[in-house]
Structures are given as C-alpha cells and as structure tokens.
VOBA-833236 format. One line per field, with one value per residue (C-alpha): y, x, z; residue number from 1; residue in three letters. Coordinates in nm, 4 decimals, always signed. Last residue first. Layout:
BEGIN
y	Y, ...
x	X, ...
z	Z, ...
seq	NUM, ...
type	ALA, ...
This chain:
BEGIN
y	+13.2359, +12.9475, +12.7154, +12.5433, +12.1491, +11.9480, +11.9715, +11.8367, +12.1533, +12.1725, +11.8135, +11.6910, +11.8402, +11.7277, +11.3914, +11.3522, +11.5418, +11.3151, +11.0088, +11.1633, +11.1688, +10.8576, +10.7311, +10.9173, +10.7397, +10.4092, +10.4931, +10.6044, +10.3330, +10.0712, +9.7919, +9.4208, +9.1298, +8.9363, +8.9908, +8.9121, +9.0993, +8.8961, +9.0175, +9.3959, +9.2591, +9.0749, +9.3637, +9.6038, +9.3577, +9.3609, +9.6977, +9.7844, +10.1021, +10.4119, +10.4773, +10.4881, +10.7736, +10.8080, +10.7521, +10.4348, +10.1278, +9.8799, +10.0883, +9.8852, +9.9476, +9.7601, +9.6706, +9.5944, +9.8687, +9.9194, +10.1950, +10.1913, +10.4993, +10.6418, +10.9738, +11.0402, +11.0730, +10.7341, +10.8137, +10.6566, +10.4794, +10.1766, +9.9769, +10.2040, +10.1626, +9.7930, +9.6716, +9.8637, +9.7385, +9.4113, +9.4256, +9.6264, +9.2710, +9.0173, +9.2488, +9.2689, +8.9147, +8.7277, +8.5780, +8.8861, +8.9561, +9.1890, +9.2033, +8.9557, +8.9891, +8.8606, +9.2406, +9.2888, +9.0809, +9.3917, +9.4537, +9.8692, +9.9802, +10.3272, +10.4473, +10.7676, +10.9599, +11.2242, +11.3013, +11.5092, +11.7400, +11.7023, +11.7711, +12.0533, +12.0006, +12.2646, +12.1400, +12.3514, +12.3236, +12.6735, +12.5368, +12.5090, +12.1530, +12.1834, +11.8242, +11.7450, +11.4866, +11.1125, +11.0351, +10.6732, +10.7931, +10.3959, +10.3723, +10.7155, +10.8206, +11.0820, +11.4352, +11.5910, +11.9693, +12.1365, +12.5317, +12.7075
x	+8.7069, +8.7697, +9.0617, +9.1222, +9.1277, +9.4298, +9.6198, +9.9840, +10.1625, +10.3295, +10.3042, +10.6804, +10.7527, +10.4460, +10.5291, +10.8337, +10.8024, +10.4625, +10.7145, +11.0009, +10.8167, +10.6994, +11.0693, +11.1467, +10.8158, +10.9329, +11.3016, +11.2606, +10.9628, +11.2797, +11.0757, +11.2656, +11.1681, +10.8118, +10.4701, +10.3509, +10.1942, +9.9976, +9.6464, +9.8264, +9.9301, +9.5832, +9.4475, +9.6301, +9.6644, +9.2246, +9.2762, +9.4575, +9.5551, +9.5359, +9.1413, +9.2783, +9.4857, +9.8594, +10.1461, +10.3172, +10.2427, +10.4368, +10.7625, +10.9622, +11.1107, +11.3465, +11.3672, +10.9725, +10.8048, +10.5146, +10.5181, +10.1527, +10.0018, +9.6858, +9.5683, +9.1909, +8.9878, +8.8511, +8.7247, +8.8815, +8.5812, +8.5302, +8.8319, +9.0957, +8.9426, +8.8016, +9.1816, +9.3457, +9.0333, +9.1901, +9.4880, +9.5268, +9.3057, +9.5664, +9.8414, +9.6999, +9.6789, +9.3445, +9.0800, +9.0546, +8.9753, +9.3019, +9.4175, +9.6728, +10.0564, +10.1928, +10.2239, +10.5426, +10.7051, +10.7279, +10.4784, +10.4481, +10.2298, +10.2598, +9.9685, +10.0067, +9.7126, +9.6900, +9.3149, +9.0476, +8.8703, +8.5484, +8.1764, +8.0967, +7.7839, +7.6174, +7.4656, +7.2319, +7.2457, +7.2665, +7.6321, +7.7764, +7.8379, +8.1010, +8.0215, +8.3020, +8.2078, +8.3529, +8.1503, +7.9763, +7.6636, +7.6554, +7.9848, +7.9990, +8.3642, +8.3387, +8.5685, +8.3991, +8.4196, +8.2520, +8.2388, +8.1794
z	+9.1446, +8.9812, +8.9093, +8.5916, +8.6146, +8.5210, +8.8186, +8.8317, +8.8194, +8.4855, +8.4335, +8.3831, +8.6882, +8.9243, +8.8251, +8.9161, +9.2043, +9.3205, +9.2300, +9.4330, +9.7576, +9.7415, +9.6520, +10.0211, +10.1842, +10.0981, +10.1445, +10.5038, +10.5567, +10.5860, +10.7119, +10.7704, +10.5522, +10.5350, +10.4675, +10.1586, +9.8120, +9.6464, +9.7053, +9.5621, +9.2733, +9.1704, +9.2490, +9.0308, +8.7240, +8.7494, +8.7707, +8.4377, +8.5427, +8.2685, +8.4177, +8.7672, +8.6493, +8.6670, +8.9858, +8.8716, +8.9965, +9.2076, +9.2825, +9.5150, +9.8736, +10.0222, +10.4195, +10.3524, +10.1080, +9.8490, +9.6857, +9.4946, +9.2467, +9.2139, +8.9909, +8.9789, +8.6874, +8.7066, +9.0296, +9.3632, +9.5264, +9.3956, +9.2908, +9.4196, +9.7626, +9.7458, +9.6435, +9.9317, +10.1907, +10.0364, +10.1011, +10.4669, +10.5629, +10.4371, +10.5957, +10.9153, +10.9142, +10.9313, +11.1979, +11.4024, +11.7522, +11.7835, +11.5107, +11.3609, +11.3423, +10.9573, +10.8688, +11.1357, +10.8601, +10.6673, +10.3963, +10.4848, +10.1559, +10.0534, +9.8685, +9.6299, +9.5969, +9.3550, +9.3870, +9.1896, +9.3969, +9.6516, +9.5341, +9.7348, +9.9835, +10.1951, +10.5070, +10.7547, +11.1314, +11.2698, +11.3398, +11.0863, +10.8594, +10.5152, +10.3659, +10.1145, +9.8968, +9.7670, +9.4361, +9.3779, +9.5285, +9.6907, +9.8396, +10.0139, +10.1525, +10.3924, +10.4565, +10.7219, +10.8415, +11.0525, +11.1315, +11.3830
seq	148, 147, 146, 145, 144, 143, 142, 141, 140, 139, 138, 137, 136, 135, 134, 133, 132, 131, 130, 129, 128, 127, 126, 125, 124, 123, 122, 121, 120, 119, 118, 117, 116, 115, 114, 113, 112, 111, 110, 109, 108, 107, 106, 105, 104, 103, 102, 101, 100, 99, 98, 97, 96, 95, 94, 93, 92, 91, 90, 89, 88, 87, 86, 85, 84, 83, 82, 81, 80, 79, 78, 77, 76, 75, 74, 73, 72, 71, 70, 69, 68, 67, 66, 65, 64, 63, 62, 61, 60, 59, 58, 57, 56, 55, 54, 53, 52, 51, 50, 49, 48, 47, 46, 45, 44, 43, 42, 41, 40, 39, 38, 37, 36, 35, 34, 33, 32, 31, 30, 29, 28, 27, 26, 25, 24, 23, 22, 21, 20, 19, 18, 17, 16, 15, 14, 13, 12, 11, 10, 9, 8, 7, 6, 5, 4, 3, 2, 1
type	ASP, GLU, GLU, GLU, GLU, ASP, ASP, GLY, GLY, GLY, ASN, LEU, ASN, VAL, TYR, ASP, ALA, PHE, ALA, GLU, VAL, ALA, ARG, GLN, TYR, ALA, SER, ASP, LEU, ASP, CYS, GLY, GLY, GLU, ALA, SER, ILE, ASN, ARG, VAL, CYS, HIS, THR, PHE, GLN, ASP, LEU, ASP, HIS, GLU, SER, LYS, LEU, CYS, LEU, GLU, PHE, GLU, GLU, TYR, THR, GLU, HIS, ASN, TYR, SER, ILE, LEU, GLY, VAL, ARG, ASP, ASP, ASP, ASN, LEU, GLU, ASN, SER, VAL, MET, ALA, CYS, LEU, LEU, GLU, ASN, THR, VAL, ALA, MET, LYS, SER, GLN, GLU, GLU, GLY, ARG, PHE, LYS, HIS, ASN, MET, ARG, ALA, SER, HIS, ASP, LEU, VAL, ILE, MET, LEU, ASN, LEU, LYS, ARG, ARG, PRO, PHE, VAL, LYS, GLU, LYS, ASN, ILE, ASN, PHE, LYS, CYS, ILE, LEU, TYR, THR, SER, GLN, LEU, TYR, ARG, THR, PHE, CYS, TYR, SER, ILE, TYR, LEU, LEU
C-alpha cells in the first residue's frame, strides 16, 4: 500500500512529495520544478461570498493567489496568469518566478475585479497555447537532467 500526499509547507520554504508506506515509514523527496499557468475566473459570479465569509470569492481568491506565488513557489518555478470573464487576458506570461516583478504581480492580481460573463473555454485554450509556446521555444521545458 502506498499513500502519496502533495503538501505545501510554509516553514520549510519548500514543497515535498511525501510517500507513506503501510509499515509507517516515510521517505521524503523534494518536488520537481513547476510550470504553473493560473487560469483565474473574474466573472460577475465571483462577487458572491462563500457561506459565512464577509469577503467575496474574488477577494479571497486574489489574496490566496498572491500568497501562493509569493510564499509557496520557488524562484526556479515557472508561473503565468490568465484571467477571464467574457474575454481572456494574458496578465503574465509563463516564465520563471524570479523573472516576474512580484510587486507588480501582486498589484495586478489584487486589482482584478469580478464583472462580466464567463468564457472558460477560451481561457483554457489560451493556457494550453501558452504551455505549447513555452515547450516549442524551450525544447521540452525542463531544465533538469533526468537521473536514473
């Protein structure tokens, strides 16, 4: 029996893949570099509030995205942001976190407001194209050499 858990740890400044075996032994492996394209819904429905919350879904999502990118991603992870409502916007291209201006990223995300309709298909297609563009320009997209 193998139990796999993917967990974030703020205190260790890293994310680890934890494999637990049925004999109660753990083996911890550092995670691989990420290529993360965030697709953010900012349609009018994001103005609604979660049950029991005072903030809108948009406000909560914006704060969580800022915290995740700032605190959970490593400098050698790649991250990009596409937002959508009835239109699709490529806010930040897919590149290394260290190449983004994090203050500008945070400012942009916190100022995305919920309005308009919802066209997830176009946003999803743009995210797929961004990954394809990256892979085509960089010959596979992984800087790490495979180890046996």
